[in-house]
C-alpha positions as CSV (number, residue, x, y, z in Angstrom):
1,M,28.8,137.4,-31.2
2,I,31.6,135.0,-32.2
3,N,30.9,132.8,-35.6
4,L,31.2,128.9,-34.8
5,A,31.8,128.4,-38.3
6,D,35.0,130.0,-38.4
7,T,38.1,127.6,-37.3
8,I,40.3,129.9,-35.1
9,V,43.8,129.6,-34.3
10,A,46.1,131.0,-30.9
11,A,49.4,130.4,-29.2
12,A,48.3,128.4,-26.1
13,T,51.3,129.0,-24.3
14,P,52.2,132.6,-22.8
15,P,54.7,135.2,-24.8
16,G,58.2,134.4,-24.1
17,V,61.2,132.2,-24.8
18,G,60.7,128.4,-23.6
19,G,61.4,125.1,-24.1
20,V,58.0,124.1,-25.9
21,G,55.5,126.4,-27.4
22,V,51.8,125.0,-28.2
23,V,49.6,126.4,-30.9
24,R,45.9,125.3,-30.8
25,V,43.8,125.0,-33.8
26,S,40.0,124.4,-33.6
27,G,36.7,124.4,-36.2
28,A,35.6,123.1,-39.2
29,R,39.0,123.8,-41.3
30,T,41.3,121.8,-38.9
31,E,41.6,118.6,-40.7
32,A,42.4,120.4,-43.5
33,I,45.1,122.8,-42.2
34,A,46.5,119.6,-40.3
35,R,47.1,117.9,-43.9
36,A,48.5,120.7,-45.5
37,M,50.6,121.7,-42.4
38,L,51.7,118.4,-41.6
39,G,51.5,116.5,-44.8
40,S,49.0,113.9,-43.3
41,L,46.4,113.7,-40.7
42,P,47.7,112.3,-37.5
43,E,46.1,109.5,-35.4
44,P,43.7,110.6,-33.1
45,R,44.8,111.4,-29.7
46,T,48.4,110.0,-30.6
47,A,51.2,112.2,-30.2
48,T,53.3,112.3,-33.7
49,Y,56.5,113.9,-34.6
50,R,55.8,115.7,-37.5
51,S,57.6,118.7,-39.5
52,F,55.4,121.9,-39.7
53,R,55.0,123.6,-43.0
54,N,53.4,126.8,-44.3
55,K,51.1,127.2,-47.2
56,A,54.3,127.3,-49.6
57,G,55.6,124.1,-48.3
58,Q,58.6,125.8,-46.6
59,K,59.5,123.8,-43.2
60,I,59.1,126.3,-40.5
61,D,59.3,124.0,-37.4
62,A,59.5,120.6,-36.2
63,G,57.7,118.7,-33.0
64,L,54.7,116.7,-31.7
65,A,51.4,117.0,-33.4
66,L,48.3,115.9,-31.6
67,Y,44.6,115.4,-33.5
68,F,41.4,115.4,-31.6
69,P,38.2,114.6,-34.2
70,A,34.8,116.4,-33.1
71,P,33.0,115.6,-30.8
72,A,35.8,114.4,-28.7
73,S,37.6,117.6,-27.8
74,F,37.9,120.0,-25.5
75,T,35.6,122.5,-27.6
76,G,33.4,119.6,-29.2
77,E,35.0,120.6,-32.4
78,A,38.2,119.0,-34.4
79,V,41.1,120.5,-32.5
80,L,44.8,120.4,-33.9
81,E,47.6,121.0,-31.1
82,I,51.3,121.7,-32.4
83,H,53.9,121.5,-30.2
84,G,57.0,122.9,-31.5
85,H,59.8,125.1,-30.2
86,G,59.0,127.7,-27.7
87,G,60.5,130.8,-29.5
88,P,57.8,133.4,-30.2
89,L,59.2,133.9,-33.5
90,V,58.6,130.2,-34.4
91,Q,55.1,130.2,-32.6
92,S,54.4,133.4,-34.9
93,L,55.1,131.5,-38.1
94,V,53.0,128.6,-36.9
95,V,50.1,130.6,-36.3
96,D,50.7,132.7,-39.6
97,A,50.8,129.1,-41.4
98,A,47.1,128.5,-40.4
99,L,46.0,131.9,-40.7
100,E,47.5,131.4,-44.2
101,M,45.1,128.1,-44.7
102,G,41.8,129.6,-43.5
103,A,42.0,130.0,-39.9
104,R,41.5,133.5,-37.9
105,R,42.8,134.7,-34.8
106,A,41.3,133.7,-31.7
107,A,39.6,136.3,-29.5
108,P,40.5,136.0,-25.7
109,G,38.7,133.1,-24.0
110,E,37.4,131.7,-27.5
111,F,37.9,128.4,-26.9
112,S,36.8,127.6,-23.8
113,Q,33.5,129.8,-25.0
114,R,33.4,127.3,-27.9
115,A,33.6,124.4,-25.4
116,F,30.6,126.0,-23.6
117,L,28.3,126.7,-26.4
118,N,29.0,122.8,-27.6
119,D,27.8,121.8,-24.2
120,K,31.2,120.3,-23.3
121,L,31.3,122.4,-19.7
122,D,28.7,124.5,-18.5
123,L,29.5,128.3,-17.5
124,V,30.6,127.8,-14.0
125,Q,33.3,124.8,-15.4
126,A,34.3,127.6,-18.1
127,E,35.0,130.2,-15.5
128,A,36.9,127.6,-13.4
129,I,39.5,127.3,-15.9
130,A,40.8,130.7,-15.7
131,D,40.4,130.7,-11.9
132,L,43.0,127.2,-12.1
133,I,45.3,129.4,-14.1
134,N,44.9,132.4,-11.7
135,A,45.0,130.7,-8.4
136,G,47.1,132.2,-5.6
137,T,47.4,129.2,-3.2
138,T,47.2,125.6,-3.4
139,Q,44.0,125.3,-1.7
140,A,42.5,128.0,-4.2
141,A,43.8,125.7,-7.3
142,R,42.4,122.2,-5.8
143,A,38.9,124.3,-5.3
144,A,39.1,125.8,-8.9
145,L,39.5,122.1,-9.8
146,R,36.6,121.1,-8.3
147,S,34.8,123.4,-9.6
148,L,36.0,122.6,-12.9
149,S,35.1,119.0,-12.0
150,G,31.6,119.9,-11.7
151,A,31.2,120.2,-7.9
152,F,29.5,123.7,-7.6
153,S,27.6,123.1,-10.7
154,K,26.3,119.7,-9.1
155,A,25.4,121.8,-5.7
156,V,23.2,124.3,-7.8
157,D,21.4,121.9,-10.2
158,A,20.5,119.8,-6.9
159,L,19.2,122.9,-5.5
160,A,17.3,123.8,-9.1
161,D,15.8,120.4,-8.6
162,Q,14.4,121.0,-5.4
163,L,12.7,123.9,-6.8
164,T,11.4,122.4,-9.8
165,R,9.4,119.3,-7.4
166,L,8.3,122.5,-5.4
167,R,7.2,124.0,-8.6
168,M,5.5,120.7,-9.7
169,H,3.7,120.6,-6.2
170,V,2.2,123.8,-6.1
171,E,1.1,124.2,-9.9
172,A,-0.3,120.8,-9.3
173,A,-2.9,121.8,-6.7
174,I,-3.5,125.4,-8.3
175,D,-4.7,123.4,-11.5
176,F,-7.7,122.3,-9.2
177,P,-9.4,125.6,-8.6
178,E,-12.6,123.4,-7.5
179,E,-11.0,122.1,-4.4
180,E,-10.2,124.1,-1.4
181,I,-6.4,124.1,-1.0
182,D,-4.7,125.2,2.2
183,F,-1.1,125.2,1.3
184,L,0.0,126.4,4.8
185,S,-1.8,122.7,6.1
186,D,0.3,120.6,3.2
187,E,2.8,118.8,5.4
188,L,4.8,117.8,2.5
189,L,4.8,121.3,0.9
190,L,6.2,123.0,4.2
191,R,8.6,120.4,4.6
192,R,9.9,120.8,0.9
193,L,10.1,124.5,1.7
194,T,12.1,124.0,4.4
195,E,14.7,122.0,2.9
196,C,14.7,124.2,0.1
197,D,15.3,127.0,2.6
198,E,18.2,125.0,4.0
199,A,20.0,124.2,1.2
200,F,19.8,127.9,0.0
201,T,22.0,129.0,3.1
202,L,24.3,125.9,2.6
203,L,25.1,126.8,-0.8
204,Q,25.0,130.6,0.1
205,E,28.0,130.0,2.7
206,Q,29.8,127.6,0.4
207,A,29.8,129.8,-2.0
208,Q,31.1,132.8,0.2
209,Q,34.0,131.1,1.0
210,G,34.6,129.9,-2.4
211,R,34.6,133.5,-3.4
212,V,37.2,134.2,-0.6
213,L,39.2,131.4,-1.9
214,R,39.2,132.9,-5.5
215,D,39.5,136.6,-4.7
216,G,41.3,136.5,-1.5
217,F,40.3,138.5,1.5
218,Q,41.3,142.1,2.3
219,V,42.4,143.1,5.8
220,V,42.7,147.1,6.3
221,I,44.7,147.8,9.4
222,I,43.8,151.1,11.1
223,G,44.3,153.0,14.2
224,K,45.9,155.8,16.1
225,P,49.6,156.9,15.2
226,N,52.0,154.6,16.8
227,A,49.4,152.0,18.0
228,G,51.8,149.5,16.0
229,K,50.1,149.0,12.7
230,S,53.4,148.8,10.7
231,S,54.5,146.6,13.6
232,L,51.9,144.3,12.9
233,L,52.1,144.3,9.1
234,N,55.7,143.5,9.7
235,R,54.7,140.2,12.4
236,L,52.1,138.8,9.8
237,S,53.7,139.1,6.8
238,G,57.2,137.6,7.8
239,Q,59.3,140.1,6.5
240,D,60.6,144.0,7.6
241,S,57.9,145.7,4.8
242,A,57.1,148.8,6.8
243,I,59.4,151.4,8.4
244,V,58.7,151.1,12.5
245,T,60.1,153.9,14.6
246,E,59.0,155.3,18.1
247,V,57.9,158.4,16.1
248,A,54.4,158.9,15.3
249,G,53.0,158.8,12.0
250,T,55.9,157.2,10.2
251,T,53.5,155.6,7.7
252,R,52.4,158.0,5.2
253,D,51.3,155.6,2.5
254,I,49.6,152.7,1.8
255,L,51.5,149.1,2.3
256,R,50.2,146.1,0.8
257,E,51.5,142.6,1.6
258,Q,50.2,138.8,0.7
259,I,49.9,136.2,3.1
260,D,48.5,132.8,3.1
261,I,46.5,131.5,6.1
262,D,45.7,127.6,5.7
263,G,45.2,128.2,2.3
264,L,43.7,131.4,2.5
265,A,44.8,133.8,0.5
266,V,45.2,137.5,2.5
267,E,46.0,140.9,1.3
268,L,46.9,143.1,4.6
269,V,46.8,146.8,4.1
270,D,48.9,149.1,6.2
271,T,47.6,152.6,6.3
272,A,48.6,155.8,7.9
273,G,47.5,156.8,11.5
274,L,44.0,158.2,11.6
275,R,44.1,161.3,14.0
276,E,43.2,165.2,14.4
277,N,45.0,167.9,13.0
278,P,47.7,166.0,11.0
279,D,50.2,168.4,8.6
280,R,49.7,168.5,4.8
281,V,51.3,165.0,3.7
282,E,50.1,163.1,6.7
283,A,46.4,164.3,5.9
284,E,46.8,162.9,2.5
285,G,47.7,159.4,3.9
286,I,44.8,159.6,6.2
287,R,42.5,160.1,3.2
288,R,43.9,157.2,1.3
289,A,43.5,155.4,4.7
290,R,39.6,156.0,4.5
291,Q,39.5,155.4,0.7
292,A,41.4,151.9,1.1
293,L,38.6,151.2,4.0
294,Q,35.8,151.3,1.5
295,S,37.0,148.1,-0.4
296,A,38.2,146.2,3.0
297,D,36.6,143.0,3.6
298,A,37.6,143.4,7.1
299,V,39.1,145.7,9.5
300,L,41.9,145.5,12.2
301,W,41.6,148.2,14.5
302,I,44.8,148.4,16.5
303,Q,45.0,150.2,19.8
304,D,48.0,150.6,22.4
305,A,46.9,148.3,25.3
306,T,48.7,151.0,27.3
307,D,46.1,153.6,26.1
308,L,42.8,152.2,25.2
309,E,41.3,155.7,24.6
310,P,39.3,155.8,21.3
311,G,40.1,157.6,18.3
312,P,38.4,159.0,15.3
313,I,38.2,155.9,13.5
314,G,34.3,154.4,13.8
315,E,33.0,157.0,11.6
316,A,35.7,156.1,8.7
317,I,34.5,152.2,8.5
318,P,31.7,151.3,6.0
319,D,28.3,149.5,7.4
320,G,28.7,145.8,7.1
321,V,32.4,145.6,7.3
322,P,33.6,143.2,10.4
323,I,35.7,145.3,12.6
324,T,38.3,143.2,15.1
325,Q,39.6,145.5,18.1
326,V,43.4,144.3,18.0
327,Q,45.1,145.3,21.4
328,N,48.8,145.4,20.9
329,K,51.9,146.1,23.1
330,L,50.8,143.4,25.7
331,D,54.8,143.2,26.6
332,L,54.3,147.1,28.0
333,C,51.2,146.5,30.2
334,E,51.7,146.3,33.5
335,T,48.0,145.1,33.9
336,R,46.6,143.2,31.2
337,P,43.7,144.7,29.6
338,E,40.0,143.2,29.9
339,A,39.0,140.9,27.0
340,G,36.1,141.0,24.9
341,Q,34.1,139.4,22.1
342,N,35.7,140.9,18.8
343,I,39.0,141.4,20.8
344,V,42.2,139.9,20.3
345,Q,45.3,140.7,22.7
346,I,48.7,140.6,20.9
347,S,52.0,142.2,21.1
348,A,53.3,142.4,17.3
349,T,57.1,142.5,19.2
350,T,57.1,139.1,20.8
351,G,54.4,137.2,18.8
352,E,52.0,136.6,21.5
353,G,48.4,136.2,20.4
354,M,49.5,135.9,16.8
355,A,47.9,132.8,16.0
356,E,44.8,133.6,17.8
357,L,44.7,136.5,15.4
358,R,45.3,134.3,12.4
359,Q,42.3,132.3,13.2
360,H,40.1,135.6,14.0
361,I,40.8,136.8,10.4
362,R,40.0,133.4,8.9
363,K,36.8,133.6,11.1
364,S,35.9,137.1,9.8
365,A,36.7,135.9,6.0
366,G,33.6,132.9,6.9
367,Y,36.5,130.6,5.6
368,E,36.6,127.0,6.9
369,N,39.5,124.8,5.6
370,Q,37.4,122.3,3.7
371,G,40.3,120.6,1.9
372,E,38.9,118.3,-0.9
373,G,35.3,119.7,-0.5
374,A,35.8,123.4,-1.6
375,F,35.3,124.8,-4.6
376,T,35.7,128.4,-6.5
377,A,32.9,130.9,-6.6
378,R,32.6,134.5,-8.2
379,K,30.8,137.6,-6.7
380,R,28.2,137.0,-10.1
381,H,27.7,133.8,-8.5
382,L,27.1,135.2,-5.0
383,H,24.8,137.9,-6.3
384,A,22.6,135.3,-8.7
385,L,22.3,133.1,-5.2
386,E,21.3,135.9,-3.1
387,L,18.6,137.1,-6.1
388,A,17.3,133.5,-6.0
389,A,17.0,133.4,-2.3
390,M,15.3,136.8,-2.3
391,H,12.6,135.3,-4.9
392,F,12.5,132.2,-2.6
393,S,12.0,134.2,0.4
394,T,9.3,136.4,-1.2
395,G,7.5,133.7,-2.2
396,I,7.1,132.1,1.0
397,T,6.0,135.4,2.7
398,A,3.7,136.0,-0.1
399,L,2.4,132.4,0.9
400,D,2.0,132.9,4.6
401,E,0.4,136.6,4.1
402,T,-2.3,135.4,1.1
403,H,-2.4,131.5,1.1
404,A,-1.8,132.2,-2.5
405,G,0.0,129.2,-4.3
406,E,-0.1,131.7,-7.7
407,L,2.2,134.1,-6.3
408,L,4.5,131.1,-4.5
409,A,4.7,129.3,-7.8
410,E,5.8,132.6,-9.9
411,E,8.6,133.3,-7.3
412,L,9.8,130.1,-7.3
413,R,10.1,130.6,-11.1
414,L,12.0,133.8,-10.9
415,S,14.2,132.2,-8.2
416,Q,14.8,129.1,-10.4
417,R,15.5,131.3,-13.1
418,A,18.4,133.2,-11.3
419,L,20.1,129.8,-10.5
420,G,20.2,129.1,-14.4
421,E,22.5,132.2,-14.6
422,I,25.1,130.6,-12.7
423,T,25.8,127.8,-14.8
424,G,24.5,129.5,-18.3
425,A,20.9,127.6,-18.3
426,V,19.7,131.0,-18.6
427,S,22.4,133.5,-20.3
428,S,22.7,136.5,-22.0
429,D,25.3,137.2,-24.9
430,D,26.3,140.1,-23.1
431,L,27.2,138.1,-20.0
432,L,29.1,135.4,-22.1
433,G,31.1,138.4,-23.8
434,R,32.0,139.7,-20.5
435,I,32.9,136.4,-18.8
436,F,35.1,135.2,-21.6
437,S,36.9,138.6,-22.3
438,E,38.5,138.0,-19.2
439,F,40.4,134.8,-20.4
440,C,44.0,134.7,-22.0
441,I,44.2,134.0,-26.0
442,G,44.4,130.2,-26.2
443,K,42.0,129.5,-23.7
């Protein structure tokens, strides 16, 4: 647990040498620290040139000072930002001066955590700050900014409001036990249940796309030796990352490359060829290939289009992971093999079919480029949504089987509680600690 009575300080810019270094102070003693360090309190929200002094009155730097009185600040507390020169020693001297004047060093993410605890941000918005900082593509950065502006939170709150109206409807009917009520003949109730069900489906789809935007999409490339896995990796990444020869079994280890498909960050994982009776070194490569499959979001099963006999592959892929059969080496085929569902035909040598393969990877990710409509999401959000949807579905099943509104009402309550865990309306100290510990110092 953090102590909100403390005044905290930290460098808000990354370690290292730069033109400008920012030190941030937040808390009850901020005004006193500003007066001692700057000589007087700056005009609120106005950049002011000042000398920075330590507790002994010695000048340690000079630059811009910005003061934000509570509650009109990022944290909801009085905040002071010192914009000085960007050397590590200079920033350290400014931080040390604030420590001498009564502040303590901020924990990772403590500024954002205070913003959450002071109702300046909800939990989704606070997490979006870290997502924006760590965004790997332009689309991911835009999506994180939309989450920070409240797009995801509004969608969750809208669904929670629908559940609230449902609960009011059901519980109001339960309050009149002397009347015989057939919930299944209540057209308004059934319509609201249908609307909620559709809203759950839509939000889960949007959140899944948001999770892919934030975390990226891992695609593992497997197949028999010499099927063209490394050639495909090189073609998709646009560089010669993997050694390509006519000798089967050239790849003995895991190779990884990051590519961007229309704003979707994709990690390609090239693996050793899977076959029976490999040598000792190749066997280790195959073991690592099977290990990589355990964390795959999707699998590209590369086959030589001139030799489509199956190999020892299917049993290594976890259940639920989408598999795409990629028939390679079309340029060597006298007769093109027959196409089918979840089959993409390419030539990694000539580039034929690569546009279709990229589109197929996007489809496997459930990713549609929504431009300004996308937002980021995390695995914990997906889990909470799944739990909320499960309780909602359980409530509908109970209503169908027992006609009992009490069971539906309880499941709706649990569903609403699960949604509250996303925005922080319902949270635990342990959850908050885990979330904000992932933030950098100064945020």
